[in-house]
N, C-alpha and C positions, 0 to 999 in steps of 0.2 A: 329172289325170283332170280329163273335161271338166266343165263347170258351167254350167247353163245361166243366163243373164245376167238377173239382176231388178234392180228399183231398190232403193236403200236407205232402210229404216224406221228409225227412232232409237225405241227403246222404254226410258225413262228412261235408264239408263247403258250400253245394250246396242245394238248396231247386229243388224239382222236384212235379209239380202239382201247385193247386190252381192258382194264377196270376203270378208264376214264368215264366221268359222266357224261350221258348222251349231249351232244353240243346242239346249238339252235344257229342255224345259218339264215341269210336273207340274200338278197341281190337289189344292187341298185338299178333305179329305172330312169335315171338322168345320164344322157351320153357323158363318156367318159372324160371327153374334150372339155365339157364345162367344168373345169374343176372346182370352184368354190361351190357350186351346187351340189355336185357330186361327194365332195368332202362333208358339206354339211348335212348331207343325208345318211353318210355313215356315220357322223358322230351322234346323229338323232338314233338310228338302229341301235349304235352302242349303248347308249342311254337307256334304250329300253329293255336291254339284256341280251342283245344279238353278239355272238362269240365269233362269229366268221362272216366277213361281207366278200360276196362275189362280184366283179364287174365286168360287163363285156367289154373287151377291148379290141375293136374291129380293125384298127389300124396300129403302125408302129408308133405312131405319134401320140395316140392315146395312152400308152405306156407312161407317159409323164405323170399319170395321176398318181402313180404308187409312191414316189418321194415327195409329191406335194401334200398329201394327204397324211402321212406320216409326219412330216414337217409341222402341220398344222394340228397334231395331237392325237391322230388316231391311233388306237392302241391295239385294236383287234386284227387279226391275221387279214390280209387282203389277197383275194384270190382273182387271178387273171382267166377269164372265160374266153377262150381261142377257138376260131374256127378256121379253116381252111389254109392259114398262111403260119406255117411254124415259125417264121422269121418274128414275127408279133410275139410268140411265147419267148423266144430268145432274149427280145429286147426288154421284155416284162421282168424276166431273171434280173437283167442288168438293172432295171431301175427299181428293184426291189421287192417284186412279189413274192409272196410267201406261200404260194401255191399256184399250180398250173392246172388248168382243166382243160382237157383235149377231148376231143370226140373221134372215136375210131373211123366213123363212117366218112369221115371230110378231110381229114388231115393230110392226105396224100400218100405218096410212096413210103415205103419202110424206112430207106435211109432219111427221111426227114424226122420221122418217128424218133430214130435213133438220135439224131442231133440234138432233139429235145431232152433225151433221157440222160444223155451224157452231159448236157450242160445243167438239168436239174441235179444229177449226182454230184457234180462238182461244186454246186451251190448248196446242197443240202436241202432242197427245197423239194416238196412231195408232189404227186401228179394224182389227180383224181380223173379216173377216166369215166367219162360221161356218155351214157348210151341211153339213147330214147327211141321210141317206136317210129318217129318221122324222119329217121336220118341213118336208118341201118345199111349197110355195105348191100350191094345190088347181088351179090353172091349169096349171100344168106337169105335175103327174099326170094331167090330164086330155089333155093334149096328147101326152104321152109313154106314157101307161097303166101306168106305173110309175116308180120312182125309178133311172133307167138312167143311167148314166155323163153321157150328153148332157143328161138333165135336170138333174144336180146340177151340172155343169160352166156350164149355161145360167143356174140360178139365182145361182151365185156371182159370174160376168161382168156380169150384168143388174144385180146390187145395187152391184158396184163401177162400174157406168155411171151410177147414180142418184148416187152419192157423188162422182163426178169433175163431173157436171153441177153440184153445189153448189160446186163448187170445192174439193173436198177430194181430196187425192191420196196421203195416207200410209195406204196398204191394205195388210193382209196378208191372203191367201185361205186359207181351210181348207175342203176338200172330202173328208169322211169317209162311211164306209159301213161297215157290219158285213160287207158281202160284200167281200171282199179284191180280186178281179179288177175291182169296179167302181170301188172307190177308186182302183186305180191307173189304170185308164183315164181316169177323169174329171180326175184331175191332169194327164194327159198332154194332153188336150185344153186345159185351163187353160194350161198352160207353154206350149203352141203358140201359145195366141191372145193372149197377153199377157206384161207383163213385171213381175207382181205377186211379191213374196215369197211364197212358198208353204208353210205350215205341214202337215206330214204326220201322220197317225195313223189307226189302225183302230178305230172307235168299237165300243163293246161287243164286245170281242175275249173276255174271259173272264178266266180266273185266270192266275197267274204262269207257267203252264206252255203251256197252250194259246193264251193272251193273247200271250206273248211269241213263239209261233210265227208266228200270224197277222199281228203286227206288225212281225217280221223279215222276213216276206215281202213284205208291203205296203210299208212304209217302205224297206226293203233293196232292193228292187227300184228303186225310183224314185231312192234316193241314189246306186246305180250308174249311172244312167243321167243322172245329173247335175242332177235335178230335186228340191228340197227345200231350205229356209233354217232351219227351226226344227222339231223335232220333239216329240210327245208319245206315248209308249208307254203308252196307257190298260190298266190292269190291273184287275180285281177282287181287290185285294190293298192292302198298305200303299203309300202313293203313293212312299216311298223307293225301293221296289222297281222303280218305274217307271225311276228314274234309274241304276240298276245296269244294268236292262236295254236303256235308250237307249244307253250307254255302248259295250256289245258290240254293239250294232247300227251304231253309226258305226264303231266298228274293224273289224268284218267288212267292211264296205260301203267302206273305205278313206277314211272322211270324218273321222275322228279327227285332230285337230291339236293337243290339247293334250300329247303325250309320254305317259310311261308305260309299264308292261309289257304286250305282249298275248303271251299264253301259248300255244304248241302242245303239244298232248299227244296220244299216239296213243291208242287206242280198246282195248287190249290183247289178247292172244291166248294161245294155249298155249304160247308161248314164253316168257312172261313169267313170271319166278321171284322178283319182287319184289310189295310189295303197291302197285301204281302207283296205285291210285285214292287210297288214303291219303297217299301220297307228293305227288300232284298237288293235292291239297287242302291239305296242309300248305305245299308251296311257294307257292300261290297267295296264300295267307292272309299270308306274309312279303313276297312280291314286292308286292302291293298298296300296301305302306306305303313303298314303295322311292321316293326323289326321284331322277328320272332326269335332271334339270336341261334338263326341256322335250325330252329326246330321246325317241324311240318303239323300245322295246328288243322285240324277237322272242325268246321264251325256250322252248326245247324241253323238255318232259317225257317220254321216252321209256322203253319198256319192256324194249328189248332192247340190249346193249351191241354187239353185232356190227352192226346195222342202225342203230341210233339216231343217232348223228354223221351217217351218211350221208344218211339220210332227211330229217333236218332239217339239211341243209347249210346252207341260206340263214338259219338262225336266228342271232343274235347269240351267246347263250348257250345252254347246255342240260345236261341231265344224262339217262344212259342206265344203266338198272339191268340188274344181271347177279344172280347166285345169292349174296345176302346182302351185294352190294355193287354199287359202281356207278361209271361214269365221269363226271366233269365236263368240260366242252369248251367250246371258243371258237372262233367261226366254223368248224364242221366239226371241228376240230384237238383230239384228246382230250388231257387234261390228266391230274391225278392220278386212282389210283384210291381210292375212298374207301367206308368202311362204309357199308350202306344207311342205318342211322339218322343218320348224319352227312352225307349228300347235299344236303337244304335249305340247312344251314347253309354247306356249302363252296361250294354256288352262290352264294349270297347274297353271300358273303365275297368271291368271284371279281369278281362285278360291282360290288361296292361298291369295291373295291380299284381296278378299273379307270376308276370314274366319279372317284374320287379323283384319282387321277393326271391325268385329262384337266382337271381344274378346278384344280390345282396344290394340293390340301389333302393335305398327306402323312400328315395324322392320320384321312384316311378320310371 
């Protein structure tokens, strides 16, 4: 697949941009001053597969979260989300932040931005310029009349130009809007005009249902065009739900590079004679724990014995239900007939045996 070429930015132990896989981000929702709670949330996100964690740091004192979290075993890069006061960014750097996020609409005078740029350059820490429709500079609002895609893009590129003027180049751009179409078009403008790595997301998207839909459209559209180097699926939900949603968006857009199981399942119809909804849920829970040794396996869960293997011919494995029973199949070729209640286990056994044979592990 085509990928928009961007410069590489190092964030702690992780690369963003270039040929690096699209990384997953989230943000804590516990106040940074609550050191234990915030650290526990970072570790939970890390366990789910989050690769970068951002934290709101509203005061200089809150920067203490960075050494505390790292001392407690947090391995993912940690980002300081800074608004209004440049001194908080400087203190976050001193305390070990791996990246600084600033908003060009509220950081203040140019000399303050320069202070941050100089300090980040000396520390080897990148800056994410975060632009969103709710905090555009007043001059841009007057120029464009509203937070149009052009206004959002000009804000991001203008701030990047300022950092470049100070000799700072390790920049990631983030252009977000609660209006999906505006976010998509603004990111397209920036991608066409620059080689900065782009952080994708739809801001203020909503809960784990409506928010996932909006992010899937916005992030997914751009990823399929080759735009985007890191993503955050903003949801009004537990932050770990953002990681689950991000994985699904990356898989659906063809940008998932870490292996695992991709489940294909039919929507059921009047021909379905098994409880496919419950069957799919059970299979998914079992297959999500499967170690595929870095391979991506497409697994189909189908409701009809007659059409199942044919409709899912391109799947690596699958099952198709009948009346009280079903078939497991491999590459579209039916295997044994199995009672309905044993179908998930039979499918899992087939896949595990094949993986064991490929790896030379006779014990599975």
